[in-house]
C-alpha positions in Angstrom: -26.6 40.8 19.9 -25.7 39.0 16.7 -27.2 35.6 15.9 -24.8 33.1 14.3 -26.4 30.9 11.8 -24.3 27.9 10.7 -23.8 27.5 7.0 -25.9 24.8 5.4 -24.2 21.5 4.8 -24.6 20.4 1.2 -26.4 17.0 1.0 -25.2 15.0 -2.0 -27.9 13.8 -4.3 -28.6 10.0 -4.3 -27.1 9.7 -7.7 -23.7 10.7 -6.2 -23.7 8.1 -3.5 -22.6 4.6 -4.1 -24.4 1.9 -2.2 -22.2 0.1 0.3 -21.4 -3.5 -0.4 -22.5 -6.1 2.1 -21.5 -9.6 2.8 -22.1 -12.6 4.9 -19.9 -14.9 7.0 -20.3 -18.4 5.6 -19.1 -21.9 6.7 -18.3 -23.4 3.3 -15.5 -25.7 4.4 -16.5 -29.2 5.0 -19.7 -30.1 3.0 -19.8 -29.2 -0.8 -23.6 -29.7 -1.0 -24.1 -27.1 1.8 -21.5 -24.8 0.2 -23.5 -24.7 -3.1 -26.8 -24.1 -1.2 -25.3 -21.3 1.0 -23.6 -19.5 -1.9 -26.9 -19.6 -3.8 -28.8 -18.1 -0.8 -26.1 -15.4 -0.4 -26.5 -14.4 -4.0 -30.3 -14.5 -3.8 -30.2 -12.2 -0.8 -28.2 -9.7 -2.9 -25.0 -9.8 -1.0 -21.8 -9.3 -2.9 -19.2 -10.5 -0.4 -18.7 -13.8 1.3 -16.4 -14.2 4.2 -14.8 -17.6 4.9 -12.3 -18.6 7.6 -9.3 -20.5 6.4 -7.5 -21.8 9.4 -3.8 -22.0 9.1 -3.8 -25.3 10.9 -6.1 -26.9 8.3 -3.7 -26.0 5.5 -0.3 -26.5 7.0 -0.5 -29.3 9.4 3.2 -29.8 9.3 5.8 -27.1 8.6 6.0 -26.5 4.9 3.5 -29.2 4.0 0.4 -27.7 2.6 -3.0 -29.5 2.0 -5.0 -27.2 -0.3 -7.9 -29.4 -1.4 -10.6 -27.9 0.8 -9.4 -24.3 0.2 -9.2 -25.0 -3.5 -12.8 -26.2 -3.5 -14.1 -23.1 -1.5 -12.2 -20.6 -3.7 -13.3 -22.3 -6.9 -17.0 -22.4 -5.8 -17.0 -18.8 -4.8 -15.2 -17.8 -8.0 -17.9 -19.5 -10.1 -20.5 -17.1 -8.7 -20.8 -13.9 -10.7 -20.7 -10.9 -8.5 -19.4 -12.5 -5.4 -16.1 -11.5 -3.8 -14.2 -13.6 -1.3 -12.9 -12.2 2.0 -10.7 -14.8 3.8 -10.0 -14.7 7.5 -6.6 -16.1 8.4 -5.9 -17.4 11.9 -5.9 -20.6 14.0 -2.3 -21.5 14.2 -1.0 -25.0 13.7 0.0 -26.4 17.1 3.6 -27.0 15.9 3.9 -23.1 15.6 3.3 -22.5 19.3 6.1 -22.0 21.8 7.7 -25.3 22.8 6.2 -27.2 25.7 2.9 -25.4 25.6 -0.6 -27.0 25.5 -2.4 -26.7 22.2 -4.4 -23.4 22.2 -7.4 -22.8 20.0 -6.2 -19.5 18.6 -2.9 -17.8 19.5 -0.2 -16.0 17.6 2.7 -18.3 16.7 6.0 -18.2 18.6 7.8 -17.3 15.4 5.8 -14.9 13.3 7.8 -15.6 10.1 6.0 -19.0 9.8 2.7 -17.1 9.6 4.2 -14.7 7.1 5.2 -17.7 5.0 1.7 -19.1 5.2 0.2 -15.7 4.2 2.5 -15.7 1.2 1.6 -19.2 0.2 -2.1 -18.6 0.3 -1.9 -15.3 -1.6 0.4 -16.9 -4.2 -1.9 -19.9 -4.7 -5.1 -17.8 -5.0 -3.7 -14.7 -6.6 -6.6 -12.7 -8.0 -9.2 -14.9 -6.5 -9.3 -13.7 -2.9 -10.4 -10.0 -2.8 -9.5 -9.2 0.8 -8.0 -10.7 3.9 -8.9 -10.4 7.6 -5.9 -11.0 9.7 -6.8 -12.9 12.9 -10.2 -13.0 14.6 -11.0 -10.5 17.3 -7.4 -10.0 18.5 -8.9 -7.7 21.2 -10.3 -10.7 23.1 -8.2 -12.9 25.3 -9.9 -16.1 24.0 -8.7 -15.3 20.5 -5.2 -14.3 21.7 -4.0 -17.4 23.4 -6.0 -16.6 26.6 -3.6 -13.8 27.2 -4.4 -10.1 27.5 -4.7 -8.6 24.0 -1.4 -7.1 22.9 -1.7 -4.3 20.3 2.0 -4.2 19.5 2.1 -8.0 18.9 -1.0 -7.7 16.7 0.7 -5.0 14.6 3.6 -7.4 14.3 1.2 -10.2 13.1 -0.4 -7.7 10.6 3.0 -6.7 9.3 4.3 -10.2 8.6 1.0 -11.2 6.9 0.9 -8.0 4.9 4.5 -8.6 3.7 3.7 -12.2 2.9 0.7 -11.4 0.9 2.3 -8.5 -1.0 5.4 -10.6 -1.8 3.1 -12.9 -3.8 2.0 -10.2 -6.2 
């Protein structure tokens, strides 16, 4: 009876492996003095990415009217830090973007996805080259992050598509 011996799996030497990059979620939005402190701590810990939520409703309170001051400050402060890359999470719809006659929901896809695509374009255009990556929506697999409705993978793909097209059209 023959014994089958599996072929050895080559193990790459440590010089061929790149270290993964790590990051931290930060809340840099409201208080500049805390933003400075937290960015310093993130760098001192050796992280290379910082993730910040930028809520759509904080930027576009009324359709087509953007308030960029807080986002400008966060992007500028992260950009001043050598070696830090910014990942921005985009979600939290403005209440005007919900279906008519609905109660304000904390986080739900908008009734018309084109508005979200326009917002994604606007933020990518404004911060071209300063935001290294985008996260589109927070935990769309949870009802509480999806308008208290069952998660909808097809609708999430639609959200991803309009955001992707919005971002890419800015470049």
